[in-house]
DOZA-924705 format. One record per residue (C-alpha): x, y, z; residue number from 1; residue in three letters. Coordinates in pm, whole numbers, plus 50000, padded with zeros to 5 digits. Example, Ala and Ser with C-alpha at 12.3 -4.5 7.8 and 13.67 -1.06 7.14 Angstrom:
(node (51230 49550 50780) 1 'ala')
(node (51367 49894 50714) 2 'ser')
END
This chain:
(node (63721 47202 07893) 1 'met')
(node (63963 46952 08034) 2 'arg')
(node (63933 46577 08062) 3 'his')
(node (63822 46466 08412) 4 'pro')
(node (64146 46272 08453) 5 'ala')
(node (64342 46601 08478) 6 'thr')
(node (64220 46756 08803) 7 'pro')
(node (64287 47099 08946) 8 'asp')
(node (64445 47005 09275) 9 'leu')
(node (64376 47230 09575) 10 'pro')
(node (64718 47255 09733) 11 'his')
(node (64952 47133 09466) 12 'asp')
(node (65307 47262 09511) 13 'pro')
(node (65349 47597 09341) 14 'gln')
(node (65682 47744 09239) 15 'ala')
(node (65691 48088 09404) 16 'pro')
(node (65694 48365 09148) 17 'arg')
(node (65927 48665 09166) 18 'gly')
(node (65841 48952 09399) 19 'asp')
(node (65816 49197 09110) 20 'trp')
(node (65570 48966 08934) 21 'thr')
(node (65351 48958 09245) 22 'thr')
(node (65370 49338 09273) 23 'leu')
(node (65273 49377 08907) 24 'gln')
(node (64975 49152 08978) 25 'arg')
(node (64869 49381 09264) 26 'leu')
(node (64924 49722 09100) 27 'leu')
(node (64610 49721 08878) 28 'pro')
(node (64393 49688 09190) 29 'tyr')
(node (64560 49994 09342) 30 'leu')
(node (64567 50193 09018) 31 'trp')
(node (64187 50177 09018) 32 'his')
(node (64226 50448 09286) 33 'tyr')
(node (64495 50637 09092) 34 'lys')
(node (64393 50984 09212) 35 'trp')
(node (64415 50873 09573) 36 'arg')
(node (64753 50712 09501) 37 'val')
(node (64886 51034 09347) 38 'leu')
(node (64744 51248 09630) 39 'ala')
(node (64901 51016 09888) 40 'ala')
(node (65239 51047 09713) 41 'leu')
(node (65213 51429 09719) 42 'val')
(node (65132 51429 10092) 43 'phe')
(node (65416 51182 10156) 44 'met')
(node (65677 51401 09979) 45 'val')
(node (65544 51713 10156) 46 'thr')
(node (65570 51540 10495) 47 'ala')
(node (65931 51439 10424) 48 'lys')
(node (66024 51792 10312) 49 'leu')
(node (65883 51923 10639) 50 'ala')
(node (66069 51653 10833) 51 'asn')
(node (66402 51740 10669) 52 'val')
(node (66334 52107 10738) 53 'gly')
(node (66323 52047 11114) 54 'val')
(node (66702 51985 11163) 55 'pro')
(node (66779 52276 10927) 56 'leu')
(node (66565 52508 11135) 57 'leu')
(node (66712 52363 11455) 58 'leu')
(node (67061 52458 11327) 59 'lys')
(node (66954 52821 11272) 60 'his')
(node (66785 52823 11612) 61 'leu')
(node (67103 52704 11788) 62 'ile')
(node (67322 52946 11591) 63 'asp')
(node (67086 53233 11676) 64 'ala')
(node (67112 53147 12046) 65 'met')
(node (67495 53128 12041) 66 'thr')
(node (67648 53450 12184) 67 'pro')
(node (67909 53628 11974) 68 'thr')
(node (68139 53928 12051) 69 'pro')
(node (67926 54148 11829) 70 'ser')
(node (67601 54028 11992) 71 'gln')
(node (67656 53952 12360) 72 'pro')
(node (67285 53981 12445) 73 'leu')
(node (67059 53692 12351) 74 'leu')
(node (66718 53757 12197) 75 'val')
(node (66451 53487 12177) 76 'val')
(node (66399 53406 11805) 77 'pro')
(node (66020 53395 11821) 78 'val')
(node (65973 53362 11444) 79 'ala')
(node (66210 53064 11427) 80 'leu')
(node (66030 52896 11718) 81 'leu')
(node (65694 52944 11549) 82 'leu')
(node (65820 52806 11217) 83 'val')
(node (65978 52512 11405) 84 'tyr')
(node (65640 52432 11562) 85 'gly')
(node (65463 52462 11226) 86 'val')
(node (65710 52222 11063) 87 'leu')
(node (65668 51967 11342) 88 'arg')
(node (65291 51992 11308) 89 'leu')
(node (65313 51968 10929) 90 'ser')
(node (65503 51638 10948) 91 'val')
(node (65222 51479 11151) 92 'ser')
(node (64943 51649 10955) 93 'ala')
(node (65065 51546 10610) 94 'phe')
(node (65145 51193 10732) 95 'thr')
(node (64791 51152 10864) 96 'glu')
(node (64646 51301 10544) 97 'leu')
(node (64849 51050 10342) 98 'arg')
(node (64715 50758 10545) 99 'glu')
(node (64359 50894 10539) 100 'leu')
(node (64359 50945 10162) 101 'val')
(node (64519 50608 10085) 102 'phe')
(node (64313 50401 10331) 103 'ala')
(node (64026 50367 10084) 104 'lys')
(node (64264 50238 09815) 105 'ala')
(node (64418 49983 10054) 106 'thr')
(node (64087 49852 10186) 107 'gln')
(node (63928 49861 09841) 108 'gly')
(node (64208 49654 09686) 109 'ala')
(node (64199 49403 09971) 110 'ala')
(node (63821 49372 09943) 111 'arg')
(node (63830 49327 09564) 112 'gln')
(node (64101 49059 09568) 113 'ile')
(node (63934 48870 09855) 114 'ala')
(node (63597 48882 09675) 115 'leu')
(node (63748 48762 09346) 116 'glu')
(node (63923 48476 09525) 117 'thr')
(node (63600 48377 09701) 118 'phe')
(node (63405 48384 09375) 119 'gln')
(node (63677 48193 09192) 120 'his')
(node (63685 47919 09456) 121 'leu')
(node (63309 47875 09411) 122 'his')
(node (63364 47842 09036) 123 'ser')
(node (63619 47560 09071) 124 'leu')
(node (63517 47201 09015) 125 'ser')
(node (63375 46959 09267) 126 'leu')
(node (63699 46762 09237) 127 'arg')
(node (63894 47059 09377) 128 'phe')
(node (63658 47095 09673) 129 'his')
(node (63663 46722 09748) 130 'leu')
(node (64044 46730 09766) 131 'glu')
(node (64102 47068 09930) 132 'arg')
(node (64221 47126 10286) 133 'gln')
(node (63970 47378 10416) 134 'thr')
(node (64173 47500 10716) 135 'gly')
(node (64491 47562 10516) 136 'gly')
(node (64305 47724 10226) 137 'met')
(node (64112 47966 10447) 138 'thr')
(node (64439 48048 10624) 139 'arg')
(node (64598 48131 10287) 140 'asp')
(node (64312 48370 10204) 141 'ile')
(node (64322 48530 10549) 142 'glu')
(node (64699 48585 10533) 143 'arg')
(node (64676 48706 10173) 144 'gly')
(node (64424 48979 10261) 145 'val')
(node (64629 49082 10562) 146 'arg')
(node (64940 49073 10341) 147 'gly')
(node (64792 49335 10107) 148 'ile')
(node (64742 49576 10394) 149 'glu')
(node (65089 49506 10539) 150 'ser')
(node (65260 49534 10201) 151 'leu')
(node (65102 49870 10119) 152 'ile')
(node (65153 49997 10472) 153 'ser')
(node (65521 49909 10491) 154 'tyr')
(node (65608 49996 10131) 155 'ala')
(node (65423 50328 10107) 156 'leu')
(node (65450 50438 10468) 157 'tyr')
(node (65806 50321 10550) 158 'ser')
(node (66029 50221 10257) 159 'ile')
(node (65941 50495 10006) 160 'val')
(node (65941 50782 10263) 161 'pro')
(node (66279 50662 10398) 162 'thr')
(node (66427 50656 10047) 163 'leu')
(node (66301 51010 09984) 164 'ile')
(node (66450 51127 10313) 165 'glu')
(node (66784 50956 10237) 166 'val')
(node (66811 51140 09904) 167 'val')
(node (66725 51475 10065) 168 'leu')
(node (66969 51428 10357) 169 'val')
(node (67256 51317 10133) 170 'leu')
(node (67197 51617 09906) 171 'ser')
(node (67196 51862 10199) 172 'ile')
(node (67507 51712 10364) 173 'leu')
(node (67701 51700 10037) 174 'gly')
(node (67601 52055 09942) 175 'trp')
(node (67639 52220 10286) 176 'thr')
(node (67957 52042 10407) 177 'phe')
(node (68226 51832 10243) 178 'asp')
(node (68144 51511 10059) 179 'met')
(node (68278 51293 10342) 180 'trp')
(node (67953 51334 10534) 181 'phe')
(node (67753 51212 10237) 182 'ala')
(node (67999 50931 10163) 183 'leu')
(node (68000 50804 10523) 184 'ile')
(node (67620 50810 10529) 185 'thr')
(node (67594 50640 10191) 186 'leu')
(node (67849 50372 10280) 187 'ala')
(node (67675 50297 10609) 188 'ala')
(node (67339 50273 10431) 189 'leu')
(node (67480 50041 10166) 190 'ala')
(node (67636 49808 10426) 191 'ile')
(node (67323 49824 10641) 192 'tyr')
(node (67089 49738 10351) 193 'ile')
(node (67317 49460 10219) 194 'phe')
(node (67346 49303 10564) 195 'phe')
(node (66972 49332 10628) 196 'thr')
(node (66868 49185 10292) 197 'val')
(node (67124 48903 10309) 198 'tyr')
(node (67033 48793 10661) 199 'val')
(node (66660 48837 10602) 200 'thr')
(node (66676 48623 10288) 201 'glu')
(node (66848 48356 10496) 202 'trp')
(node (66583 48391 10767) 203 'arg')
(node (66291 48365 10522) 204 'thr')
(node (66316 47984 10521) 205 'gln')
(node (66235 47975 10891) 206 'phe')
(node (65936 48206 10850) 207 'arg')
(node (65811 48001 10555) 208 'arg')
(node (65843 47681 10758) 209 'gln')
(node (65657 47845 11046) 210 'ala')
(node (65372 47941 10811) 211 'asn')
(node (65353 47589 10668) 212 'glu')
(node (65340 47436 11015) 213 'phe')
(node (65085 47700 11120) 214 'asp')
(node (64861 47606 10824) 215 'ser')
(node (64905 47236 10899) 216 'ala')
(node (64812 47284 11264) 217 'ala')
(node (64511 47497 11167) 218 'his')
(node (64400 47236 10912) 219 'thr')
(node (64419 46956 11170) 220 'lys')
(node (64229 47161 11428) 221 'ala')
(node (63949 47260 11186) 222 'val')
(node (63919 46908 11045) 223 'asp')
(node (63901 46756 11392) 224 'ser')
(node (63640 47004 11515) 225 'leu')
(node (63426 46960 11202) 226 'leu')
(node (63431 46585 11267) 227 'asn')
(node (63359 46623 11638) 228 'tyr')
(node (63106 46337 11646) 229 'glu')
(node (63339 46093 11473) 230 'thr')
(node (63614 46176 11723) 231 'val')
(node (63371 46104 12007) 232 'lys')
(node (63237 45784 11848) 233 'tyr')
(node (63584 45631 11842) 234 'phe')
(node (63710 45786 12167) 235 'asn')
(node (64002 45947 11985) 236 'asn')
(node (64030 46280 12166) 237 'glu')
(node (64379 46187 12284) 238 'gly')
(node (64486 46082 11936) 239 'phe')
(node (64361 46414 11789) 240 'glu')
(node (64537 46609 12064) 241 'ala')
(node (64864 46427 11985) 242 'gln')
(node (64833 46504 11612) 243 'arg')
(node (64765 46870 11688) 244 'tyr')
(node (65048 46886 11943) 245 'asp')
(node (65299 46743 11692) 246 'arg')
(node (65210 47026 11453) 247 'ser')
(node (65233 47282 11735) 248 'leu')
(node (65576 47147 11835) 249 'asp')
(node (65702 47179 11476) 250 'gln')
(node (65561 47534 11472) 251 'leu')
(node (65738 47612 11802) 252 'arg')
(node (66074 47491 11671) 253 'arg')
(node (66041 47693 11350) 254 'ala')
(node (65945 48008 11544) 255 'arg')
(node (66241 47965 11782) 256 'leu')
(node (66479 47951 11484) 257 'lys')
(node (66311 48262 11343) 258 'ala')
(node (66350 48446 11674) 259 'gln')
(node (66718 48348 11715) 260 'thr')
(node (66804 48467 11366) 261 'ser')
(node (66608 48790 11431) 262 'leu')
(node (66826 48865 11735) 263 'ser')
(node (67136 48816 11519) 264 'leu')
(node (66995 49054 11259) 265 'leu')
(node (66909 49325 11512) 266 'asn')
(node (67253 49309 11678) 267 'thr')
(node (67433 49345 11344) 268 'gly')
(node (67214 49638 11242) 269 'gln')
(node (67280 49827 11566) 270 'gln')
(node (67656 49773 11526) 271 'leu')
(node (67654 49925 11175) 272 'ile')
(node (67443 50224 11288) 273 'ile')
(node (67662 50288 11593) 274 'ala')
(node (67982 50289 11385) 275 'met')
(node (67830 50528 11131) 276 'ala')
(node (67712 50767 11402) 277 'leu')
(node (68056 50769 11566) 278 'ile')
(node (68227 50847 11232) 279 'ala')
(node (67981 51128 11149) 280 'met')
(node (67999 51292 11493) 281 'leu')
(node (68380 51261 11499) 282 'trp')
(node (68403 51452 11172) 283 'arg')
(node (68144 51708 11288) 284 'ala')
(node (68317 51775 11622) 285 'thr')
(node (68649 51817 11437) 286 'gln')
(node (68480 52074 11215) 287 'gly')
(node (68353 52268 11521) 288 'val')
(node (68697 52262 11684) 289 'val')
(node (68863 52382 11364) 290 'glu')
(node (68601 52656 11317) 291 'gly')
(node (68468 52516 10989) 292 'arg')
(node (68134 52428 11150) 293 'met')
(node (67909 52581 11412) 294 'thr')
(node (67737 52417 11706) 295 'leu')
(node (67418 52443 11503) 296 'gly')
(node (67584 52238 11227) 297 'asp')
(node (67681 51970 11481) 298 'leu')
(node (67326 51955 11616) 299 'val')
(node (67187 51941 11260) 300 'met')
(node (67413 51650 11159) 301 'val')
(node (67319 51460 11476) 302 'asn')
(node (66947 51529 11419) 303 'ala')
(node (66972 51415 11056) 304 'phe')
(node (67139 51089 11160) 305 'met')
(node (66884 51018 11430) 306 'ile')
(node (66594 51092 11192) 307 'gln')
(node (66753 50876 10926) 308 'leu')
(node (66851 50576 11136) 309 'tyr')
(node (66538 50548 11349) 310 'ile')
(node (66332 50414 11054) 311 'pro')
(node (66635 50208 10943) 312 'leu')
(node (66625 50031 11281) 313 'asn')
(node (66305 49870 11159) 314 'phe')
(node (66430 49799 10807) 315 'leu')
(node (66491 49432 10889) 316 'gly')
(node (66143 49393 11028) 317 'val')
(node (65992 49591 10741) 318 'ile')
(node (66184 49398 10475) 319 'tyr')
(node (66089 49067 10637) 320 'arg')
(node (65724 49166 10658) 321 'glu')
(node (65722 49285 10296) 322 'ile')
(node (65879 48957 10183) 323 'lys')
(node (65629 48762 10391) 324 'gln')
(node (65340 48973 10263) 325 'ser')
(node (65453 48907 09906) 326 'leu')
(node (65472 48533 09983) 327 'thr')
(node (65123 48532 10139) 328 'asp')
(node (64984 48740 09853) 329 'leu')
(node (65146 48507 09602) 330 'asp')
(node (64973 48204 09759) 331 'arg')
(node (64637 48380 09734) 332 'met')
(node (64704 48479 09372) 333 'phe')
(node (64784 48114 09299) 334 'his')
(node (64438 48025 09432) 335 'leu')
(node (64286 48303 09221) 336 'leu')
(node (64467 48181 08910) 337 'glu')
(node (64391 47812 08955) 338 'lys')
(node (64248 47682 08631) 339 'glu')
(node (63881 47587 08625) 340 'arg')
(node (63822 47227 08527) 341 'glu')
(node (63465 47311 08421) 342 'ile')
(node (63421 47644 08244) 343 'asp')
(node (63165 47797 08013) 344 'asp')
(node (63266 47815 07650) 345 'ile')
(node (63310 48164 07507) 346 'ser')
(node (62973 48321 07425) 347 'gly')
(node (62775 48032 07576) 348 'ala')
(node (62399 48105 07572) 349 'pro')
(node (62160 48048 07860) 350 'asp')
(node (61953 47733 07871) 351 'leu')
(node (61615 47773 07704) 352 'val')
(node (61375 47503 07814) 353 'cys')
(node (61005 47440 07853) 354 'ser')
(node (60823 47401 08182) 355 'ala')
(node (60870 47025 08143) 356 'ser')
(node (61191 46967 07946) 357 'pro')
(node (61318 46636 07811) 358 'thr')
(node (61653 46516 07945) 359 'val')
(node (61866 46267 07754) 360 'arg')
(node (62190 46083 07829) 361 'phe')
(node (62332 45972 07495) 362 'glu')
(node (62605 45705 07500) 363 'asn')
(node (62774 45866 07803) 364 'val')
(node (63115 45740 07912) 365 'his')
(node (63267 45886 08228) 366 'phe')
(node (63543 45815 08480) 367 'ala')
(node (63661 46011 08784) 368 'tyr')
(node (64000 45848 08732) 369 'glu')
(node (64117 45735 08390) 370 'ala')
(node (64174 45375 08500) 371 'asp')
(node (63839 45336 08683) 372 'arg')
(node (63539 45381 08450) 373 'pro')
(node (63204 45462 08612) 374 'ile')
(node (62959 45499 08321) 375 'leu')
(node (63011 45291 08008) 376 'gln')
(node (62797 45397 07715) 377 'gly')
(node (62494 45487 07925) 378 'leu')
(node (62184 45604 07736) 379 'ser')
(node (61856 45702 07897) 380 'leu')
(node (61574 45949 07848) 381 'glu')
(node (61362 46131 08102) 382 'ile')
(node (61060 46238 07894) 383 'pro')
(node (60899 46575 07952) 384 'ala')
(node (60690 46574 08268) 385 'gly')
(node (60774 46212 08352) 386 'lys')
(node (60955 46045 08642) 387 'thr')
(node (61242 45806 08576) 388 'val')
(node (61400 45613 08862) 389 'ala')
(node (61750 45468 08872) 390 'val')
(node (61829 45184 09112) 391 'val')
(node (62126 44956 09161) 392 'gly')
(node (62401 44857 09400) 393 'ser')
(node (62647 45103 09553) 394 'ser')
(node (62911 45216 09303) 395 'gly')
(node (62690 45147 09002) 396 'ala')
(node (62704 45518 08902) 397 'gly')
(node (62362 45640 09023) 398 'lys')
(node (62476 45960 09200) 399 'ser')
(node (62718 46030 08915) 400 'thr')
(node (62414 46100 08695) 401 'leu')
(node (62314 46391 08918) 402 'ala')
(node (62669 46529 08928) 403 'arg')
(node (62691 46519 08548) 404 'leu')
(node (62353 46687 08507) 405 'met')
(node (62472 46968 08733) 406 'tyr')
(node (62803 46987 08539) 407 'arg')
(node (63010 46930 08850) 408 'phe')
(node (63201 46722 08597) 409 'tyr')
(node (63177 46724 08218) 410 'asp')
(node (63127 46433 07985) 411 'val')
(node (63463 46409 07801) 412 'pro')
(node (63448 46575 07461) 413 'ala')
(node (63625 46451 07150) 414 'gly')
(node (63624 46080 07234) 415 'val')
(node (63512 45824 06979) 416 'ala')
(node (63178 45766 07155) 417 'thr')
(node (63078 46135 07124) 418 'asn')
(node (62856 46104 07432) 419 'gly')
(node (62653 46398 07560) 420 'arg')
(node (62373 46508 07791) 421 'ile')
(node (62096 46727 07650) 422 'thr')
(node (61804 46925 07787) 423 'ile')
(node (61539 46994 07523) 424 'asp')
(node (61806 46908 07265) 425 'gly')
(node (62072 47149 07402) 426 'gln')
(node (62409 46998 07494) 427 'asp')
(node (62462 47113 07852) 428 'ile')
(node (62836 47163 07785) 429 'arg')
(node (62745 47444 07545) 430 'his')
(node (62522 47648 07779) 431 'ile')
(node (62603 47855 08087) 432 'thr')
(node (62636 47666 08414) 433 'gln')
(node (62434 47931 08596) 434 'ser')
(node (62126 47891 08374) 435 'ser')
(node (62158 47511 08387) 436 'leu')
(node (62162 47501 08766) 437 'arg')
(node (61871 47744 08789) 438 'arg')
(node (61663 47485 08602) 439 'ala')
(node (61747 47194 08836) 440 'ile')
(node (61653 47129 09196) 441 'gly')
(node (61799 46847 09405) 442 'ile')
(node (61735 46680 09737) 443 'val')
(node (62077 46521 09803) 444 'pro')
(node (62139 46204 09996) 445 'gln')
(node (62372 46380 10240) 446 'asp')
(node (62211 46705 10350) 447 'thr')
(node (62444 46979 10474) 448 'val')
(node (62290 47296 10618) 449 'leu')
(node (62436 47638 10691) 450 'phe')
(node (62498 47736 11051) 451 'asn')
(node (62202 47973 11045) 452 'asp')
(node (61827 47968 11110) 453 'thr')
(node (61577 47714 10976) 454 'val')
(node (61412 47995 10777) 455 'ala')
(node (61746 48091 10617) 456 'tyr')
(node (61817 47732 10513) 457 'asn')
(node (61474 47681 10357) 458 'ile')
(node (61484 48023 10186) 459 'ala')
(node (61823 47930 10037) 460 'tyr')
(node (61627 47755 09764) 461 'gly')
(node (61497 48094 09652) 462 'arg')
(node (61661 48391 09831) 463 'pro')
(node (61407 48667 09879) 464 'gly')
(node (61111 48433 09933) 465 'ala')
(node (60845 48560 10174) 466 'thr')
(node (60778 48402 10513) 467 'gln')
(node (60445 48273 10381) 468 'thr')
(node (60619 48095 10092) 469 'glu')
(node (60880 47950 10329) 470 'ile')
(node (60611 47812 10558) 471 'glu')
(node (60414 47668 10263) 472 'ala')
(node (60725 47478 10148) 473 'ala')
(node (60783 47355 10505) 474 'ala')
(node (60424 47228 10522) 475 'gln')
(node (60469 47036 10195) 476 'gln')
(node (60786 46882 10341) 477 'ala')
(node (60596 46789 10662) 478 'arg')
(node (60830 46986 10888) 479 'ile')
(node (60622 47297 10964) 480 'his')
(node (60464 47150 11279) 481 'asp')
(node (60803 47055 11420) 482 'phe')
(node (60945 47402 11350) 483 'ile')
(node (60641 47575 11501) 484 'ala')
(node (60677 47364 11818) 485 'ser')
(node (61029 47491 11889) 486 'thr')
(node (61071 47799 12115) 487 'pro')
(node (61217 48018 11838) 488 'lys')
(node (61022 47867 11548) 489 'gly')
(node (61170 47950 11211) 490 'tyr')
(node (61448 48148 11383) 491 'gln')
(node (61588 47831 11542) 492 'thr')
(node (61960 47790 11473) 493 'met')
(node (62048 47455 11315) 494 'val')
(node (62417 47448 11418) 495 'gly')
(node (62732 47364 11221) 496 'glu')
(node (62630 47160 10912) 497 'arg')
(node (62284 47129 11069) 498 'gly')
(node (62404 46902 11351) 499 'leu')
(node (62138 47030 11594) 500 'lys')
(node (61873 46859 11380) 501 'leu')
(node (61817 46488 11335) 502 'ser')
(node (61889 46322 11003) 503 'gly')
(node (61518 46316 10914) 504 'gly')
(node (61469 46680 11010) 505 'glu')
(node (61766 46787 10798) 506 'lys')
(node (61632 46590 10504) 507 'gln')
(node (61289 46751 10532) 508 'arg')
(node (61453 47097 10540) 509 'val')
(node (61638 46999 10222) 510 'ala')
(node (61310 46888 10063) 511 'ile')
(node (61142 47217 10162) 512 'ala')
(node (61434 47411 10017) 513 'arg')
(node (61400 47235 09681) 514 'thr')
(node (61022 47267 09678) 515 'leu')
(node (61059 47642 09736) 516 'leu')
(node (61296 47667 09438) 517 'lys')
(node (61029 47505 09216) 518 'asp')
(node (61251 47425 08913) 519 'pro')
(node (61136 47244 08595) 520 'pro')
(node (61378 46953 08658) 521 'ile')
(node (61390 46766 08989) 522 'leu')
(node (61647 46519 09122) 523 'ile')
(node (61567 46313 09432) 524 'phe')
(node (61884 46134 09545) 525 'asp')
(node (61765 45903 09826) 526 'glu')
(node (61541 46195 09925) 527 'ala')
(node (61361 46006 10206) 528 'thr')
(node (61635 45769 10320) 529 'ser')
(node (61662 45928 10668) 530 'ala')
(node (61286 45925 10739) 531 'leu')
(node (61075 45679 10932) 532 'asp')
(node (60817 45476 10740) 533 'ser')
(node (60515 45692 10829) 534 'ala')
(node (60683 46020 10733) 535 'asn')
(node (60836 45859 10427) 536 'glu')
(node (60495 45756 10292) 537 'arg')
(node (60346 46100 10363) 538 'ala')
(node (60636 46291 10205) 539 'ile')
(node (60654 46045 09916) 540 'gln')
(node (60295 46137 09831) 541 'ala')
(node (60386 46509 09848) 542 'glu')
(node (60691 46456 09627) 543 'leu')
(node (60483 46269 09370) 544 'gln')
(node (60235 46556 09370) 545 'ser')
(node (60514 46814 09331) 546 'val')
(node (60680 46609 09055) 547 'ala')
(node (60357 46605 08854) 548 'his')
(node (60427 46755 08510) 549 'asn')
(node (60795 46805 08606) 550 'lys')
(node (61088 46614 08460) 551 'thr')
(node (61212 46407 08753) 552 'thr')
(node (61509 46178 08815) 553 'leu')
(node (61480 45960 09125) 554 'val')
(node (61792 45788 09255) 555 'ile')
(node (61699 45525 09509) 556 'ala')
(node (61819 45225 09702) 557 'his')
(node (61482 45136 09860) 558 'arg')
(node (61268 45009 09576) 559 'leu')
(node (60944 45087 09760) 560 'ser')
(node (61004 45458 09686) 561 'thr')
(node (61009 45415 09306) 562 'val')
(node (60717 45183 09230) 563 'val')
(node (60514 45473 09086) 564 'glu')
(node (60789 45587 08846) 565 'ala')
(node (60704 45591 08475) 566 'his')
(node (61024 45397 08407) 567 'glu')
(node (61280 45226 08629) 568 'ile')
(node (61639 45163 08518) 569 'leu')
(node (61859 44908 08693) 570 'val')
(node (62226 45011 08674) 571 'leu')
(node (62516 44772 08709) 572 'ser')
(node (62881 44862 08646) 573 'ala')
(node (62781 45183 08469) 574 'gly')
(node (62543 45019 08224) 575 'gln')
(node (62164 44973 08206) 576 'val')
(node (62098 44612 08301) 577 'leu')
(node (61716 44625 08295) 578 'glu')
(node (61449 44885 08227) 579 'arg')
(node (61073 44906 08250) 580 'gly')
(node (60790 44980 08490) 581 'thr')
(node (60775 44820 08835) 582 'his')
(node (60533 44552 08712) 583 'ala')
(node (60731 44480 08397) 584 'gln')
(node (61056 44439 08588) 585 'leu')
(node (60894 44202 08838) 586 'leu')
(node (60763 43994 08549) 587 'asn')
(node (61115 43970 08405) 588 'leu')
(node (61222 43778 08716) 589 'gln')
(node (61568 43934 08678) 590 'gly')
(node (61798 44142 08895) 591 'his')
(node (61525 44392 08995) 592 'tyr')
(node (61291 44115 09103) 593 'ala')
(node (61566 43966 09319) 594 'gln')
(node (61633 44303 09483) 595 'met')
(node (61259 44351 09544) 596 'trp')
(node (61220 44008 09700) 597 'ala')
(node (61522 44063 09924) 598 'met')
(node (61401 44402 10047) 599 'gln')
(node (61047 44274 10106) 600 'gln')
(node (61174 43982 10315) 601 'ser')
(node (61399 44217 10514) 602 'thr')
(node (61105 44453 10579) 603 'ala')
(node (60890 44160 10693) 604 'ala')
(node (61148 44062 10951) 605 'glu')
END
């Protein structure tokens, strides 16, 4: 467990790892389908053998059709034609079999890595998610998944088959004719590959810049659309458009540089290929003239070169895409490998607690940033089945209590104060986060809903709940009548972050969701702050009834909502300033009494 002052930043600069390291990281996911990998390799080699056999057969076909003094009459070589057709068909058949067999491995690896990344992001700390850039991060995941498919497709379906074919063609040319054919081919390939790799490496900077500007533009667009209302409130549509357009202009410039350098690469590649073809055909035609080679040999050499250089035409594109896929995959692996700020200790047990557990904060010190303390030696107890309320000014540390109970952050271990939070005597740092969060239900101050139906959002408190249970929770939260009055009832869509509902309606959905969960520990963080007075009193009575015999922490600003609490704590600068019941605190004539008098006079006005 790390100290809160050492956060796991969402998009901190990462030194790109080597391509081989990224490949080694990917291979275990593919090797899970090892039999499919091996079968695909067999089909790939078979397809290339058939492909190399086509020019060889074409040579024999041409030679068979060439008249000689001893055989002036031509006879159609039916057998050769049939074999030629079979070879052509075999190339396509084995290629398709290779892709069919390996498709499950490709999609399976992509699915597994995407799922692990998604799960890992959910396991990262609240600090990470407060500092992340959602648009850029989702873009990284999207490109990473696509990069897996592109990498496997280009490497297995283009690079490896071409290498196999190069070896076969060089062997045939060197064995059948003189070594000059093999040397010319080899030299051209070496120059071609060197030129392609060198220029592509130079071009990678432009592609990387384009991706960065693409992510930046996407981040700005997503952020602006998510904050649609704020943009409208301040009449800043033009300002947002200008910000987005600046990113698009940077993206345009980077893509233009990438396209210009691509044209240079393609021109150089075609020049190398053309020179190699001229040299090969010059030597072949000389051989025919001198009688060392037949017309069939000339046709075979030409066919070999065409077969060999057609895939090489795309080597620049393929190499660039592989490099880009490795870069995209590397960014996703960096997300997957990001260290968790809050993690379960090895062998941590599940929380074991009673139906009404006791919660204690013991001398808790905490700071989000090392130089800005929030809680300073805070101690409090929420007795089993009792309700404790915490009040105080903004920034006093009230909501921090809920975040610490949920282990969104950990109380620093190993400091001199030795502070801790316990549930039924168990230090929550030593139990699993999953079991801890199962035992707690919260109605947060800021309610955010999923862009789904009302029923889905209420049932999120306990997935699998029946419609009857969902409606019972909605009735307790005093929102059933409103839902029933809508045309689609519980199938009404709530919109992005629940924006189709009013603040009070969203809060009542959140209350229903927590009531449906029915945990032994409840946290109400300004649970009725968005409600009108009549609904607040009605729901407050329901919440008190639900909280009966449950261990409950109430975080409140309006003191009228906590008068029935068994104990009220007044926080100031991270410390308990006053504590007692509502009547006791009024009798103290201290800070609480002043707050009460101020709120009562404001309500009277």
